[in-house]
N, CA, C and O atoms as CSV, one atom per row, in Angstrom:
chain,resi,resn,atom,element,x,y,z
A,1,MET,N,N,-5.032,-7.069,-20.066
A,1,MET,CA,C,-4.347,-5.787,-20.379
A,1,MET,C,C,-3.260,-6.173,-21.417
A,1,MET,O,O,-2.554,-7.179,-21.349
A,2,ALA,N,N,-3.233,-5.338,-22.275
A,2,ALA,CA,C,-2.185,-5.417,-23.366
A,2,ALA,C,C,-0.770,-5.267,-22.843
A,2,ALA,O,O,-0.516,-4.444,-21.963
A,3,LYS,N,N,0.204,-6.095,-23.404
A,3,LYS,CA,C,1.621,-6.106,-22.774
A,3,LYS,C,C,2.396,-5.255,-24.045
A,3,LYS,O,O,2.130,-5.286,-25.246
A,4,ALA,N,N,3.321,-4.583,-23.412
A,4,ALA,CA,C,4.410,-3.955,-24.049
A,4,ALA,C,C,5.696,-4.439,-24.000
A,4,ALA,O,O,6.070,-4.857,-22.905
A,5,ARG,N,N,6.557,-4.488,-25.044
A,5,ARG,CA,C,7.905,-4.987,-24.739
A,5,ARG,C,C,8.719,-3.853,-24.231
A,5,ARG,O,O,8.597,-2.697,-24.637
A,6,THR,N,N,9.605,-4.270,-23.265
A,6,THR,CA,C,10.610,-3.352,-22.719
A,6,THR,C,C,12.019,-4.092,-22.398
A,6,THR,O,O,12.050,-5.317,-22.508
A,7,SER,N,N,13.076,-3.454,-22.042
A,7,SER,CA,C,13.967,-4.110,-21.715
A,7,SER,C,C,14.521,-3.726,-20.175
A,7,SER,O,O,14.291,-2.594,-19.751
A,8,ILE,N,N,15.274,-4.717,-19.327
A,8,ILE,CA,C,15.676,-4.223,-18.106
A,8,ILE,C,C,17.102,-4.700,-17.834
A,8,ILE,O,O,17.438,-5.758,-18.367
A,9,SER,N,N,17.799,-4.183,-17.229
A,9,SER,CA,C,19.138,-4.680,-16.687
A,9,SER,C,C,19.048,-5.441,-15.247
A,9,SER,O,O,18.348,-4.943,-14.365
A,10,LEU,N,N,19.685,-6.522,-15.041
A,10,LEU,CA,C,19.559,-7.271,-13.928
A,10,LEU,C,C,21.120,-7.559,-13.646
A,10,LEU,O,O,21.986,-7.502,-14.519
A,11,ASP,N,N,21.351,-7.880,-12.273
A,11,ASP,CA,C,22.564,-8.302,-12.094
A,11,ASP,C,C,22.880,-9.650,-12.671
A,11,ASP,O,O,21.955,-10.458,-12.593
A,12,GLU,N,N,23.982,-10.063,-13.231
A,12,GLU,CA,C,24.263,-11.495,-13.646
A,12,GLU,C,C,23.731,-12.391,-12.984
A,12,GLU,O,O,22.974,-13.173,-13.560
A,13,GLU,N,N,23.981,-12.511,-11.640
A,13,GLU,CA,C,23.527,-13.560,-10.661
A,13,GLU,C,C,22.221,-13.726,-10.393
A,13,GLU,O,O,21.786,-14.826,-10.052
A,14,VAL,N,N,21.431,-12.628,-10.520
A,14,VAL,CA,C,19.941,-12.517,-10.452
A,14,VAL,C,C,19.473,-13.160,-11.654
A,14,VAL,O,O,18.610,-14.029,-11.533
A,15,LEU,N,N,19.925,-12.856,-12.826
A,15,LEU,CA,C,19.358,-13.346,-13.968
A,15,LEU,C,C,19.557,-14.884,-14.057
A,15,LEU,O,O,18.632,-15.564,-14.501
A,16,GLU,N,N,20.714,-15.466,-13.658
A,16,GLU,CA,C,21.088,-16.682,-13.702
A,16,GLU,C,C,20.191,-17.531,-12.712
A,16,GLU,O,O,19.909,-18.688,-13.024
A,17,ASN,N,N,19.744,-16.991,-11.541
A,17,ASN,CA,C,18.895,-17.672,-10.631
A,17,ASN,C,C,17.515,-17.728,-11.283
A,17,ASN,O,O,16.885,-18.783,-11.207
A,18,VAL,N,N,16.966,-16.619,-11.951
A,18,VAL,CA,C,15.852,-16.628,-12.487
A,18,VAL,C,C,15.707,-17.525,-13.534
A,18,VAL,O,O,14.642,-18.128,-13.668
A,19,LYS,N,N,16.689,-17.703,-14.338
A,19,LYS,CA,C,16.582,-18.764,-15.452
A,19,LYS,C,C,16.646,-20.253,-14.934
A,19,LYS,O,O,15.990,-21.157,-15.453
A,20,ARG,N,N,17.557,-20.436,-13.788
A,20,ARG,CA,C,17.791,-21.698,-13.116
A,20,ARG,C,C,16.420,-22.176,-12.492
A,20,ARG,O,O,15.952,-23.307,-12.623
A,21,LEU,N,N,15.890,-21.196,-11.836
A,21,LEU,CA,C,14.557,-21.578,-11.221
A,21,LEU,C,C,13.365,-21.615,-12.063
A,21,LEU,O,O,12.261,-21.919,-11.610
A,22,ASN,N,N,13.581,-21.300,-13.316
A,22,ASN,CA,C,12.496,-21.203,-14.305
A,22,ASN,C,C,11.539,-20.228,-13.858
A,22,ASN,O,O,10.375,-20.598,-14.014
A,23,LEU,N,N,11.685,-19.129,-13.365
A,23,LEU,CA,C,10.880,-18.196,-12.947
A,23,LEU,C,C,10.358,-17.220,-14.153
A,23,LEU,O,O,11.122,-17.015,-15.097
A,24,ASN,N,N,9.138,-16.652,-14.130
A,24,ASN,CA,C,8.666,-15.902,-15.073
A,24,ASN,C,C,9.102,-14.344,-14.652
A,24,ASN,O,O,8.463,-13.704,-13.818
A,25,LEU,N,N,10.170,-13.872,-15.279
A,25,LEU,CA,C,10.593,-12.643,-15.172
A,25,LEU,C,C,9.683,-11.492,-15.435
A,25,LEU,O,O,9.596,-10.519,-14.686
A,26,SER,N,N,9.006,-11.654,-16.546
A,26,SER,CA,C,7.948,-10.553,-17.014
A,26,SER,C,C,6.903,-10.426,-15.930
A,26,SER,O,O,6.462,-9.321,-15.615
A,27,GLU,N,N,6.464,-11.663,-15.299
A,27,GLU,CA,C,5.334,-11.520,-14.350
A,27,GLU,C,C,5.933,-10.896,-12.841
A,27,GLU,O,O,5.258,-10.219,-12.066
A,28,ILE,N,N,7.188,-11.251,-12.660
A,28,ILE,CA,C,7.852,-10.836,-11.356
A,28,ILE,C,C,7.965,-9.222,-11.589
A,28,ILE,O,O,7.603,-8.437,-10.713
A,29,ALA,N,N,8.434,-8.847,-12.692
A,29,ALA,CA,C,8.672,-7.383,-12.874
A,29,ALA,C,C,7.417,-6.694,-12.974
A,29,ALA,O,O,7.363,-5.549,-12.524
A,30,ASN,N,N,6.343,-7.241,-13.524
A,30,ASN,CA,C,5.003,-6.467,-13.574
A,30,ASN,C,C,4.420,-6.412,-12.134
A,30,ASN,O,O,3.986,-5.332,-11.734
A,31,GLU,N,N,4.382,-7.502,-11.331
A,31,GLU,CA,C,3.831,-7.378,-10.036
A,31,GLU,C,C,4.714,-6.357,-9.202
A,31,GLU,O,O,4.199,-5.561,-8.418
A,32,ALA,N,N,6.021,-6.432,-9.415
A,32,ALA,CA,C,6.911,-5.521,-8.511
A,32,ALA,C,C,6.680,-4.045,-9.041
A,32,ALA,O,O,6.939,-3.108,-8.286
A,33,ALA,N,N,6.247,-3.837,-10.190
A,33,ALA,CA,C,6.021,-2.587,-10.603
A,33,ALA,C,C,4.638,-1.982,-10.221
A,33,ALA,O,O,4.451,-0.785,-10.004
A,34,ILE,N,N,3.589,-3.067,-10.158
A,34,ILE,CA,C,2.331,-2.619,-9.583
A,34,ILE,C,C,2.434,-2.262,-8.166
A,34,ILE,O,O,1.819,-1.300,-7.707
A,35,GLN,N,N,3.252,-3.068,-7.406
A,35,GLN,CA,C,3.326,-2.832,-5.936
A,35,GLN,C,C,4.015,-1.300,-5.730
A,35,GLN,O,O,3.566,-0.440,-4.972
A,36,SER,N,N,5.092,-1.179,-6.499
A,36,SER,CA,C,5.858,0.156,-6.418
A,36,SER,C,C,4.910,1.418,-6.776
A,36,SER,O,O,4.968,2.449,-6.106
A,37,ILE,N,N,4.085,1.278,-7.810
A,37,ILE,CA,C,3.057,2.219,-8.098
A,37,ILE,C,C,2.164,2.410,-7.071
A,37,ILE,O,O,1.925,3.557,-6.692
A,38,LYS,N,N,1.589,1.370,-6.519
A,38,LYS,CA,C,0.708,1.558,-5.433
A,38,LYS,C,C,1.241,2.267,-4.173
A,38,LYS,O,O,0.548,3.016,-3.485
A,39,GLN,N,N,2.469,1.983,-3.940
A,39,GLN,CA,C,3.076,2.519,-2.655
A,39,GLN,C,C,3.439,3.909,-3.031
A,39,GLN,O,O,3.270,4.795,-2.193
A,40,SER,N,N,3.910,4.189,-4.182
A,40,SER,CA,C,4.224,5.539,-4.581
A,40,SER,C,C,2.869,6.638,-4.643
A,40,SER,O,O,2.915,7.822,-4.309
A,41,LYS,N,N,1.838,6.003,-5.090
A,41,LYS,CA,C,0.530,6.697,-5.050
A,41,LYS,C,C,-0.024,6.892,-3.550
A,41,LYS,O,O,-0.693,7.888,-3.275
A,42,THR,N,N,0.257,5.971,-2.652
A,42,THR,CA,C,-0.215,5.983,-1.402
A,42,THR,C,C,0.591,7.131,-0.670
A,42,THR,O,O,0.058,8.049,-0.046
A,43,GLU,N,N,1.974,6.947,-0.836
A,43,GLU,CA,C,2.854,8.276,-0.232
A,43,GLU,C,C,2.509,9.606,-0.759
A,43,GLU,O,O,2.556,10.585,-0.015
A,44,GLN,N,N,2.127,9.714,-2.136
A,44,GLN,CA,C,1.793,10.983,-2.729
A,44,GLN,C,C,0.536,11.553,-2.225
A,44,GLN,O,O,0.404,12.752,-1.980
A,45,TRP,N,N,-0.538,10.523,-2.051
A,45,TRP,CA,C,-1.836,10.901,-1.449
A,45,TRP,C,C,-1.670,11.557,0.024
A,45,TRP,O,O,-2.254,12.558,0.437
A,46,LYS,N,N,-0.723,10.744,0.725
A,46,LYS,CA,C,-0.453,11.145,2.244
A,46,LYS,C,C,0.224,12.618,2.197
A,46,LYS,O,O,-0.007,13.417,3.104
A,47,GLN,N,N,0.966,12.908,1.238
A,47,GLN,CA,C,1.688,14.300,1.252
A,47,GLN,C,C,0.637,15.218,0.825
A,47,GLN,O,O,0.588,16.315,1.382
A,48,GLU,N,N,-0.295,14.898,-0.173
A,48,GLU,CA,C,-1.282,15.912,-0.706
A,48,GLU,C,C,-2.355,16.158,0.366
A,48,GLU,O,O,-3.061,17.163,0.292
A,49,ASN,N,N,-2.493,15.283,1.343
A,49,ASN,CA,C,-3.587,15.397,2.317
A,49,ASN,C,C,-2.985,15.431,3.648
A,49,ASN,O,O,-3.698,15.161,4.614
A,50,LYS,N,N,-1.659,15.755,3.822
A,50,LYS,CA,C,-1.090,15.779,5.057
A,50,LYS,C,C,-1.683,16.921,6.170
A,50,LYS,O,O,-1.752,16.770,7.390
A,51,GLU,N,N,-2.058,18.017,5.437
A,51,GLU,CA,C,-2.578,19.244,6.322
A,51,GLU,C,C,-4.023,18.565,6.853
A,51,GLU,O,O,-4.215,18.459,8.065
A,52,ALA,N,N,-4.857,18.187,6.045
A,52,ALA,CA,C,-6.198,17.710,6.530
A,52,ALA,C,C,-6.044,16.515,7.544
A,52,ALA,O,O,-6.800,16.440,8.513
A,53,LEU,N,N,-5.041,15.564,7.308
A,53,LEU,CA,C,-4.870,14.510,8.295
A,53,LEU,C,C,-4.449,15.082,9.537
A,53,LEU,O,O,-5.079,14.782,10.551
A,54,ASP,N,N,-3.362,15.950,9.613
A,54,ASP,CA,C,-2.926,16.480,10.737
A,54,ASP,C,C,-3.947,17.246,11.628
A,54,ASP,O,O,-3.926,17.244,12.859
A,55,GLU,N,N,-4.884,17.933,10.807
A,55,GLU,CA,C,-6.050,18.629,11.371
A,55,GLU,C,C,-7.004,17.704,12.057
A,55,GLU,O,O,-7.510,18.001,13.139
A,56,TYR,N,N,-7.302,16.358,11.306
A,56,TYR,CA,C,-8.298,15.484,11.969
A,56,TYR,C,C,-7.525,14.912,13.294
A,56,TYR,O,O,-8.062,14.901,14.402
A,57,ASN,N,N,-6.439,14.524,13.089
A,57,ASN,CA,C,-5.665,13.931,14.113
A,57,ASN,C,C,-5.598,14.910,15.577
A,57,ASN,O,O,-5.670,14.524,16.744
A,58,ALA,N,N,-5.458,16.089,15.124
A,58,ALA,CA,C,-5.468,17.146,16.280
A,58,ALA,C,C,-6.754,17.372,16.853
A,58,ALA,O,O,-6.888,17.768,18.010
A,59,PHE,N,N,-7.893,17.086,15.929
A,59,PHE,CA,C,-9.292,17.035,16.594
A,59,PHE,C,C,-9.635,16.027,17.418
A,59,PHE,O,O,-10.376,16.254,18.374
A,60,ILE,N,N,-9.094,14.641,17.138
A,60,ILE,CA,C,-9.309,13.492,17.849
A,60,ILE,C,C,-8.565,13.717,19.222
A,60,ILE,O,O,-9.060,13.382,20.298
A,61,GLU,N,N,-7.288,14.336,19.079
A,61,GLU,CA,C,-6.581,14.418,20.355
A,61,GLU,C,C,-7.291,15.359,21.420
A,61,GLU,O,O,-7.328,15.098,22.623
A,62,ARG,N,N,-7.854,16.494,20.826
A,62,ARG,CA,C,-8.783,17.313,21.654
A,62,ARG,C,C,-9.939,16.814,22.067
A,62,ARG,O,O,-10.217,16.979,23.255
A,63,HIS,N,N,-10.836,16.126,21.245
A,63,HIS,CA,C,-12.005,15.695,21.602
A,63,HIS,C,C,-12.246,14.287,21.755
A,63,HIS,O,O,-13.309,13.882,22.226
A,64,GLY,N,N,-11.337,13.526,21.390
A,64,GLY,CA,C,-11.585,12.061,21.317
A,64,GLY,C,C,-12.598,11.496,20.234
A,64,GLY,O,O,-13.187,12.235,19.445
A,65,THR,N,N,-12.730,10.271,20.266
A,65,THR,CA,C,-13.770,9.715,19.324
A,65,THR,C,C,-14.986,9.413,19.623
A,65,THR,O,O,-15.196,9.241,20.824
A,66,PHE,N,N,-15.870,9.292,18.902
A,66,PHE,CA,C,-17.452,9.176,19.199
A,66,PHE,C,C,-17.551,7.934,20.154
A,66,PHE,O,O,-18.356,7.944,21.085
A,67,GLY,N,N,-16.705,6.840,19.911
A,67,GLY,CA,C,-16.842,5.705,20.785
A,67,GLY,C,C,-16.375,6.072,22.136
A,67,GLY,O,O,-17.023,5.659,23.098
A,68,GLU,N,N,-15.375,6.766,22.312
A,68,GLU,CA,C,-14.688,7.261,23.615
A,68,GLU,C,C,-15.756,7.961,24.321
A,68,GLU,O,O,-16.047,7.720,25.493
A,69,LYS,N,N,-16.333,8.825,23.596
A,69,LYS,CA,C,-17.353,9.778,24.350
A,69,LYS,C,C,-18.766,9.033,24.662
A,69,LYS,O,O,-19.376,9.305,25.696
A,70,HIS,N,N,-19.218,8.168,23.812
A,70,HIS,CA,C,-20.511,7.767,23.985
A,70,HIS,C,C,-20.646,6.377,24.237
A,70,HIS,O,O,-21.746,5.830,24.320
A,71,GLY,N,N,-19.416,5.711,24.380
A,71,GLY,CA,C,-19.414,4.102,24.687
A,71,GLY,C,C,-19.680,3.229,23.557
A,71,GLY,O,O,-19.785,3.657,22.407
A,72,VAL,N,N,-19.788,2.021,23.875
A,72,VAL,CA,C,-19.993,1.091,22.800
A,72,VAL,C,C,-21.413,0.928,22.510
A,72,VAL,O,O,-22.163,0.519,23.396
A,73,MET,N,N,-21.878,1.230,21.264
A,73,MET,CA,C,-23.368,1.150,20.806
A,73,MET,C,C,-23.860,-0.238,20.835
A,73,MET,O,O,-24.981,-0.425,21.307
A,74,PHE,N,N,-23.168,-1.248,20.392
A,74,PHE,CA,C,-23.732,-2.590,20.408
A,74,PHE,C,C,-22.859,-3.490,21.347
A,74,PHE,O,O,-21.635,-3.426,21.229
A,75,LYS,N,N,-23.374,-4.256,22.195
A,75,LYS,CA,C,-22.635,-5.131,23.003
A,75,LYS,C,C,-23.103,-6.434,22.685
A,75,LYS,O,O,-24.240,-6.660,22.269
A,76,ASN,N,N,-22.066,-7.447,22.917
A,76,ASN,CA,C,-22.237,-8.903,22.505
A,76,ASN,C,C,-23.099,-9.608,23.867
A,76,ASN,O,O,-22.569,-10.443,24.600
A,77,GLU,N,N,-24.252,-9.200,24.016
A,77,GLU,CA,C,-25.074,-9.659,25.270
A,77,GLU,C,C,-26.242,-10.186,24.636
A,77,GLU,O,O,-26.793,-9.648,23.676
A,78,PRO,N,N,-26.656,-11.367,25.246
A,78,PRO,CA,C,-27.977,-12.065,24.793
A,78,PRO,C,C,-29.061,-11.082,25.329
A,78,PRO,O,O,-28.953,-10.367,26.325
A,79,ILE,N,N,-30.163,-11.182,24.455
A,79,ILE,CA,C,-31.309,-10.139,24.595
A,79,ILE,C,C,-32.285,-10.861,25.588
A,79,ILE,O,O,-33.331,-10.312,25.935
């Protein structure tokens, strides 16, 4: 993926430690951004689908799951 230049501001102590430990700040920032994006998208999806999830959970509360109703389909027993 192509890289783009940007600038960030860090606490002085954080930057000193990054330099002292010879850490790759670009990689750290990139990975942190990726994780934040994933988390934000997950939360957004949950909000967008809250009504359907609530309805599904209510259905399971009322009717149970397939496994609860019909038992285990495959058992670890020798034939």
